[in-house]
C-alpha positions as CSV (number, residue, x, y, z in Angstrom):
1,X,-50.2,-282.3,180.9
2,X,-48.2,-279.6,182.8
3,X,-46.5,-282.3,184.9
4,X,-45.5,-284.2,181.8
5,X,-44.1,-281.1,180.2
6,X,-42.3,-279.7,183.2
7,X,-40.9,-282.9,184.7
8,X,-37.6,-282.9,182.8
9,X,-35.8,-285.1,185.2
10,X,-33.2,-282.3,185.7
11,X,-31.5,-283.1,189.1
12,X,-31.2,-279.3,189.8
13,X,-35.0,-279.2,190.3
14,X,-35.9,-280.6,193.8
15,X,-39.6,-280.6,193.9
16,X,-42.6,-281.2,191.6
17,X,-45.4,-279.2,190.1
18,X,-48.0,-278.2,192.7
19,X,-45.6,-276.9,195.3
20,X,-46.1,-273.3,196.4
21,X,-42.7,-272.4,194.9
22,X,-40.0,-274.3,193.1
23,X,-36.9,-275.6,195.0
24,X,-33.8,-275.5,192.8
25,X,-30.2,-276.1,193.3
26,X,-28.3,-272.9,194.2
27,X,-24.7,-274.1,193.8
28,X,-23.0,-273.7,190.5
29,X,-20.0,-276.0,190.0
30,X,-17.0,-274.3,188.3
31,X,-18.2,-270.8,189.1
32,X,-16.2,-269.2,191.9
33,X,-18.2,-266.0,192.5
34,X,-21.7,-266.5,191.0
35,X,-23.9,-263.5,190.0
36,X,-27.5,-264.2,189.3
37,X,-28.9,-262.5,186.2
38,X,-32.7,-262.2,186.4
39,X,-35.1,-260.9,183.8
40,X,-38.9,-260.8,183.4
41,X,-40.5,-260.1,180.1
42,X,-43.4,-260.7,177.8
43,X,-43.9,-261.1,174.0
44,X,-45.7,-257.8,173.5
45,X,-48.6,-257.2,171.2
46,X,-47.4,-260.1,169.0
47,X,-49.3,-262.3,171.4
48,X,-52.7,-260.9,170.2
49,X,-51.9,-261.9,166.6
50,X,-50.6,-265.3,167.7
51,X,-53.8,-266.0,169.6
52,X,-55.9,-264.9,166.5
53,X,-53.8,-267.3,164.4
54,X,-53.6,-270.1,167.0
55,X,-49.8,-270.2,166.8
56,X,-49.3,-270.9,170.4
57,X,-46.0,-272.9,170.3
58,X,-44.4,-270.1,168.3
59,X,-45.6,-267.6,170.9
60,X,-44.0,-269.7,173.6
61,X,-40.7,-269.7,171.8
62,X,-41.0,-265.9,171.3
63,X,-41.3,-265.5,175.0
64,X,-38.5,-267.8,176.1
65,X,-36.0,-266.8,173.4
66,X,-36.6,-263.1,173.9
67,X,-36.1,-263.2,177.6
68,X,-33.2,-265.6,177.5
69,X,-31.5,-263.3,175.0
70,X,-31.7,-260.4,177.6
71,X,-30.0,-262.6,180.1
72,X,-27.2,-264.0,177.9
73,X,-26.0,-260.5,176.8
74,X,-24.6,-260.2,180.3
75,X,-22.5,-263.3,179.6
76,X,-24.8,-265.5,181.7
77,X,-25.8,-269.2,181.3
78,X,-29.6,-269.4,181.4
79,X,-30.7,-271.8,184.2
80,X,-34.3,-271.6,185.3
81,X,-37.5,-270.3,183.8
82,X,-40.9,-269.6,185.4
83,X,-44.0,-268.6,183.4
84,X,-47.2,-266.7,184.1
85,X,-50.4,-267.2,182.1
86,X,-53.3,-264.9,183.0
87,X,-56.6,-265.8,181.2
88,X,-60.2,-264.9,181.4
89,X,-61.3,-268.5,180.9
90,X,-59.1,-271.6,181.3
91,X,-58.7,-273.4,177.9
92,X,-56.9,-276.5,178.9
93,X,-55.7,-277.3,175.3
94,X,-54.3,-273.8,174.8
95,X,-52.5,-273.7,178.1
96,X,-51.1,-277.1,177.5
97,X,-49.7,-276.0,174.1
98,X,-48.2,-272.9,175.7
99,X,-46.4,-274.9,178.4
100,X,-45.2,-277.5,176.0
101,X,-43.9,-274.8,173.7
102,X,-42.0,-273.1,176.5
103,X,-40.6,-276.5,177.7
104,X,-39.3,-277.2,174.2
105,X,-37.8,-273.7,173.8
106,X,-36.1,-274.0,177.2
107,X,-34.5,-277.3,176.1
108,X,-33.2,-275.6,173.0
109,X,-31.7,-272.8,175.1
110,X,-30.3,-275.3,177.6
111,X,-32.4,-274.1,180.6
112,X,-35.3,-275.7,182.4
113,X,-39.0,-274.6,182.9
114,X,-39.5,-275.2,186.7
115,X,-43.1,-274.0,187.1
116,X,-45.1,-270.8,187.2
117,X,-48.6,-269.4,187.6
118,X,-51.8,-270.0,185.7
119,X,-54.3,-267.5,186.8
120,X,-58.0,-267.4,185.7
121,X,-59.4,-263.9,186.1
122,X,-62.8,-263.5,184.5
123,X,-63.8,-259.9,184.0
124,X,-60.1,-258.8,184.1
125,X,-59.0,-260.6,180.9
126,X,-61.5,-261.0,178.1
127,X,-62.5,-264.6,177.3
128,X,-60.4,-266.0,174.5
129,X,-57.4,-263.8,175.3
130,X,-54.5,-264.3,177.8
131,X,-51.5,-262.4,179.0
132,X,-48.2,-264.3,178.9
133,X,-44.9,-263.5,180.7
134,X,-41.8,-265.3,182.0
135,X,-38.9,-264.9,184.3
136,X,-35.5,-266.2,183.4
137,X,-32.7,-266.7,185.9
138,X,-29.1,-267.1,184.7
139,X,-25.7,-267.3,186.3
140,X,-22.3,-265.9,185.5
141,X,-19.0,-265.8,187.3
142,X,-18.3,-262.2,188.5
143,X,-15.0,-262.0,186.6
144,X,-16.7,-263.2,183.4
145,X,-19.7,-260.9,183.5
146,X,-20.1,-258.8,180.4
147,X,-21.3,-255.4,181.5
148,X,-19.8,-253.1,178.9
149,X,-17.1,-251.7,181.2
150,X,-14.3,-252.9,178.9
151,X,-15.6,-251.2,175.8
152,X,-13.3,-248.6,174.3
153,X,-13.0,-246.5,171.1
154,X,-11.9,-248.6,168.2
155,X,-13.7,-251.7,169.3
156,X,-15.5,-253.6,166.5
157,X,-19.3,-254.0,166.2
158,X,-20.3,-257.5,165.0
159,X,-23.9,-257.9,164.0
160,X,-25.9,-261.2,164.2
161,X,-28.9,-261.5,161.9
162,X,-32.5,-261.6,163.0
163,X,-34.9,-263.9,161.2
164,X,-37.5,-261.1,160.9
165,X,-39.4,-258.9,163.3
166,X,-38.8,-261.0,166.4
167,X,-41.2,-259.5,169.0
168,X,-41.2,-255.8,168.3
169,X,-43.3,-253.5,166.1
170,X,-46.5,-255.5,166.1
171,X,-48.9,-252.7,167.2
172,X,-47.9,-251.0,163.9
173,X,-48.0,-254.2,161.9
174,X,-51.5,-255.0,163.1
175,X,-52.6,-251.4,162.2
176,X,-51.2,-251.8,158.7
177,X,-52.9,-255.1,158.2
178,X,-56.2,-253.6,159.3
179,X,-55.7,-250.8,156.6
180,X,-54.8,-253.3,153.9
181,X,-56.3,-256.8,154.3
182,X,-54.3,-258.1,151.2
183,X,-51.1,-257.5,153.1
184,X,-51.4,-260.8,155.0
185,X,-51.1,-262.9,151.9
186,X,-48.5,-260.8,150.1
187,X,-45.6,-262.9,148.8
188,X,-42.1,-262.3,150.3
189,X,-39.6,-264.4,148.5
190,X,-42.0,-267.3,148.1
191,X,-43.4,-267.1,151.7
192,X,-46.6,-265.4,152.8
193,X,-46.2,-262.1,154.7
194,X,-48.1,-263.5,157.6
195,X,-45.8,-266.5,157.9
196,X,-42.7,-264.3,157.8
197,X,-43.8,-261.9,160.5
198,X,-44.8,-264.8,162.8
199,X,-41.4,-266.6,162.8
200,X,-40.4,-267.2,166.4
201,X,-37.8,-264.9,167.9
202,X,-34.3,-266.2,167.3
203,X,-32.5,-267.6,170.4
204,X,-28.8,-266.8,170.3
205,X,-27.4,-268.8,173.3
206,X,-26.4,-271.9,171.3
207,X,-24.4,-269.7,168.9
208,X,-22.8,-267.5,171.5
209,X,-22.1,-269.7,174.5
210,X,-18.7,-270.9,173.4
211,X,-17.5,-267.3,173.3
212,X,-18.4,-266.4,176.9
213,X,-15.4,-265.7,178.9
214,X,-13.2,-264.6,176.0
215,X,-11.3,-261.5,176.9
216,X,-11.9,-259.9,173.5
217,X,-15.7,-259.9,174.0
218,X,-16.5,-256.6,175.6
219,X,-20.2,-256.2,175.3
220,X,-23.5,-257.4,173.8
221,X,-26.7,-255.7,172.9
222,X,-30.0,-257.4,172.2
223,X,-31.8,-255.3,169.5
224,X,-35.5,-255.1,170.6
225,X,-37.9,-252.2,170.8
226,X,-36.1,-249.0,170.0
227,X,-34.0,-250.6,167.3
228,X,-30.3,-250.3,167.0
229,X,-30.2,-246.7,168.1
230,X,-32.2,-247.3,171.2
231,X,-30.4,-250.4,172.4
232,X,-26.8,-250.3,171.5
233,X,-26.0,-247.2,173.6
234,X,-27.4,-248.9,176.7
235,X,-24.1,-250.9,177.0
236,X,-21.8,-247.8,176.6
237,X,-20.4,-245.9,179.4
238,X,-20.5,-242.1,179.2
239,X,-18.4,-240.6,176.4
240,X,-18.8,-243.5,174.0
241,X,-20.8,-243.8,170.9
242,X,-20.9,-245.9,167.7
243,X,-20.5,-245.3,164.0
244,X,-22.4,-247.8,161.9
245,X,-22.1,-248.5,158.1
246,X,-25.6,-248.7,156.8
247,X,-24.3,-250.4,153.7
248,X,-22.8,-253.3,155.6
249,X,-26.0,-255.4,155.4
250,X,-29.0,-255.8,153.2
251,X,-32.3,-255.1,155.0
252,X,-34.6,-258.2,154.7
253,X,-37.5,-257.7,152.3
254,X,-40.2,-257.8,155.0
255,X,-39.1,-254.5,156.3
256,X,-39.2,-252.9,152.9
257,X,-42.7,-254.2,152.5
258,X,-43.8,-252.7,155.8
259,X,-42.2,-249.3,154.9
260,X,-44.0,-249.2,151.6
261,X,-47.4,-250.4,153.1
262,X,-47.3,-247.6,155.7
263,X,-45.3,-244.9,153.9
264,X,-42.9,-245.1,156.8
265,X,-39.6,-243.2,156.6
266,X,-36.3,-244.9,157.3
267,X,-35.6,-243.2,160.7
268,X,-39.0,-244.4,162.0
269,X,-38.4,-247.9,160.6
270,X,-35.0,-247.9,162.4
271,X,-36.6,-246.9,165.6
272,X,-39.5,-249.4,165.6
273,X,-37.9,-252.5,164.1
274,X,-34.6,-254.4,164.3
275,X,-34.1,-254.1,160.5
276,X,-32.5,-257.5,160.3
277,X,-30.1,-257.1,163.2
278,X,-31.0,-259.3,166.2
279,X,-27.9,-258.8,168.4
280,X,-24.7,-256.8,168.3
281,X,-21.4,-257.9,169.8
282,X,-18.7,-255.5,170.7
283,X,-15.2,-257.0,170.5
284,X,-11.6,-255.8,170.6
285,X,-10.1,-255.4,167.1
286,X,-7.8,-258.3,167.8
287,X,-10.7,-260.6,168.8
288,X,-13.1,-259.8,166.0
289,X,-11.8,-262.1,163.3
290,X,-11.7,-265.1,165.7
291,X,-15.2,-264.5,167.0
292,X,-16.6,-264.0,163.5
293,X,-15.0,-267.1,162.0
294,X,-16.5,-269.4,164.6
295,X,-19.7,-267.6,165.2
296,X,-22.1,-268.2,162.4
297,X,-24.1,-271.4,162.6
298,X,-27.3,-272.5,160.8
299,X,-29.3,-269.6,159.5
300,X,-27.7,-266.9,161.7
301,X,-25.4,-264.7,159.7
302,X,-22.7,-262.3,161.0
303,X,-20.9,-259.3,159.7
304,X,-18.9,-256.3,160.8
305,X,-21.2,-253.3,160.9
306,X,-19.1,-250.5,162.5
307,X,-17.0,-249.5,165.5
308,X,-17.0,-247.7,168.8
309,X,-15.9,-244.1,168.9
310,X,-15.7,-241.3,171.3
311,X,-19.0,-239.4,171.5
312,X,-22.6,-240.4,172.3
313,X,-25.4,-242.3,170.6
314,X,-25.2,-243.8,167.1
315,X,-23.9,-242.1,164.0
316,X,-25.0,-243.6,160.7
317,X,-22.7,-243.4,157.6
């Protein structure tokens, strides 16, 4: 089943499943000075809930999309993905579903799953559970890399919507559900709370790829654990901060439900969750309108949420 899932026929992959390590093409036509962008990540405690609910394909998409997003914010094209599944007992059906889900997610993000590791460790991982991770390798031309060095005061902050929690805050969510069992079935705009929080993490590469290399695109921040305040400043050099208009977007209902269920104040909500903002682009004022007009596709919304200023951190207005 793994062979059927992984053998995509991609000419860049030079050997088959079963080799000690994948052999892949290391030349990148059209890229004069290639830089590799490499990231390893995992879907966090959301995987415990996904296992309980047997939502394995969604979990695979969480893993691939989250990790690919971390690569593409550097301006890179995602190329290759390897996975690691550590389990206490090998469940062939579950592992097959995970690999198939990752293969499908890779196809959507225009990269290829080239292999990985499935490790059975009884006594280390409890039977019925597993630990999932992946490594994504991307490539970008040195002159097109987006490292935040071009960001300056007056640059515009463009937000891209999340479809929900993505892969952060699930330790708190599980605690709230344990306190209130009725929370799982609570209606949120015609959809059960449980279905809303288990939506797979949005993958932004198909929406963003056509803008890579544009001189007006100065930086991108993936909003994960730590929220906007913890992630946006990661791409600023010393002496830069951001002012964000909190009235520029409507926070999705699921976050209001979570705040009410736990009696959580807004600052803590902003620290734990993305609050409806999945990714932030930093553009020149001249480039903002052009990027925004061509950016939004499908269910992903975009809006101007603030600007860069001299200072440090994030200032909310």
